[in-house]
Structures are given as structure tokens and as C-alpha cells.
N, C-alpha and C positions, 0 to 999 in steps of 0.2 A: 642180581647177585654178582659179585665181582671176586676176582682171585686176589688173595693176599700174597706176600713175599714167598710163602712156602708152597704156593700153588693150590692151596685149599680155598674152597669157596666160603665167603663170609656173607652173612645176612646183610642186605642193603636196606635202606629206608624204603618205606612204601612209596609207590608211584604217586605223583601229585594227583592224578585222576582218582586213585583209590582214597586218598585223604579227603579230597573234595567231595567224593561220593558219600563218605561217612559224615562229613560236616553237613552236607545237604540233607541227609536222612535225619540228623539231629536238630538242625536249625531252620530248615526251609519252611515247615508249617507255621512256626511263630513269625518268621519274617513275612510270609505271605499274608497272614492275618493283619500284621501291622501295616504293610504296604497297601493292602486292599482297603483298609479304613482310610488311608491317606489319599489314594489315587484311584480307587475302584478296582474291581477284580481283573479286568483285562490288562490294565497297565501294571498291576501288581505281579501278575504272572511273568510279564516281560522283565520287570525290574528284579524279580527273584532270580530269574535265569541269568540276567546280566550281572547281578551281584556275585553269583558263584563263578561266572566266567572271569570277572575281574579278580576274584579271590584265587582262582587257579593260576592266573598269569602272574599274580603278585605273591604267591605262596612262598617263593624262595626269599622274599624280602620281609616276610612276616616274622616279627620277633615276639614270641609269647611272653617274654619277661616285661614287655612294654604294655601290653594289654591282653586280657583273656580273649579267646576266640569269639565269644558272643558279641562283646562290644565292637570288636574289629569288623565283624560281618555287618553289624548295624551301622557302623561308620561308613562302610562301602555303600550300603543301601541308601544311607542319608545323602551321601555325596551324589549318587545317581538321582535321587529325588530332587535335588536342587536344580537339576536340568529341567525338571518338570514344574518348578515352582510357579512360573508365570501362568501355566495352564491351571494349576490349583487355585491361584489367586483369582483368576477369571471365573472359576467355578463358584467360589465363595461370593464374589460380587454378583454373579447371576442369581444365585440362591437368594441373596438379599433383595435383589430387584423383583424376583418372582414372588417372594413372600410379601413384598410391599404393595404390589399392584392389586387393584380391586378385582374381585371375582364376579364376572357377569352372571346374572341369573340367581345369585344367592340372595335369598330374602333375609330381612332383618330377624324375622322370627326363627329362621333356621340356624342363625349364628348362636353358638353357645359361648358363654363367657370364658370357659376354659380354653376353647379353641382360639379365641381372639388373643388371649394371654399367651398361649403357646406360639402363635404366629409372631407376635411381637418379640418374644424371647428368641425365636429362631432368627428373625430379621436382625436383631441387635447382636446376637452371637456371630452370625455369618459376617456382618459388617465389621465386628471387632477382629475376627480371625483374618479377614481380608486385609486389615491394616497392620497386622503383625509383621515385623521384619522376619526374613527367612531364618536367621539363627534363633530368634525367640520362638518361632513356630516349631522349629526342629526340637528344641529343648522341651517345649510343652507336650508335643505329640510323642516323642520318645519316652517321656515320663508317663503320660496318661494312657496312651494306646499300646505302646510296646511293653510297658511295665518295667522299664529299666530304672534303677536307682540313680542317684546323682553321680556316683562314682562311675557307673557304667556309661551314663550319658557323656560324662567328661571324657572317658576313654574313646567312645564312639566318635565324638566330634573333635577330639584333640585339643580340648580346652581345659583350663583348671576347674576343679570341682567347685570352687568358690564362685566362679563365673556362672556355672550351671545354676547354682542355688540363687544367685542374685537375679539372673534372668527369669527363673521360674517364679520367684517372689514378685518381680515386676509384672510379669504376664498375668499371674493370678489376680493381682491387685487391679490391673487394667480390665480384666474380664469381669471381676466383681462390680466394678464401677459401671461398665457398659451394660450390665444386667440390672442396674438399679440397686445393687447391694451396697453395703458399707465398704468404704475404702480403708477402713481402720485396719491396723495390723492385728492379726489373730494372736 
């Protein structure tokens, strides 16, 4: 609270910590789910905490007319994720290598056709994801895992919505091709 010219107390804006606490209560669970799917639960916890720390330190520069709070928070989280992109890419490459190697002790009779097909699909998908450029991967996972629409993804990444849509189209086409599907436009 502060005093105005008449000496009366006037209501001040809520403290940044209170605003962040409210934002955390509203948005942290969804951010945690999204980040856990991308980086695993341990890293996700750290990234959610870091996201809200960055949000608190940049709250005074946040302009709600530029982007709603949800995409703003996802944008912060995505920028933090980019620092971990190399580790993520290595994990996809390792998954592809593990799925490709032979399993000692597994008899031919024990192998089921569905399992072989699933292993091949996992291997192809992991390899395709490992090859995706960071911005393309961000668009795909913000759309599919976080459930953001194209406009929200554009706000989160600070890019035009048309760019989001073209990246998403290109990524989906690439993934369909890598999975042995048709690359024809839907």
C-alpha cells in the first residue's frame, strides 16, 4: 500500500511473488506434464521451478496484450528446454540404437510379429525425432504434448502463426514418411 497526495492509503498491485504463486497454482501442473514428457520427471521439476523463477524476474516486462500468460509461460519453458536439447537428442539416438540391437537369449519362437513391428516403429520414430531441428521439434511437441493450438505455439515461440503451421505440416509429413506411411497431403 502507498500513500496518495491526500495522505490516504491506496491499494497497490499484488506483490510479484503473489502473482507468481497464483500463476504457479494455475499452470504448473500442465507445464510439469508437458516438460516431463519431453525431458523426464526429474528434469521437468527443475525446469518448472526455473520457468517460474524466470517468470518472476521478468514479470515487470511481461505485456499481457502481446501474449496471454499460458503461451508466455510455455515460451519461457521452451527456451529453457532448448538448453537441454543436446541431451534430448542424445536420448533419442540412444533409444534408436537400443531398439536396433539384437537381444541375446530371445528365441525366434518367442518373438511375436506385433512386437517386431512395434520395435521397428519405435526405432524409426526415435531416429526421425533425433533428426528434427530444435524449432521443428518444439512446434511438434508444444502442439501434441502440451495441447497448444497454432496461435498459442506462435505466441510461445515468438514466431508467426503461419510459420508454426508450415513447420507442423513439414514435420508431420516427415514423420509419416519415416513410419512408412504416405507422404501425400491430407
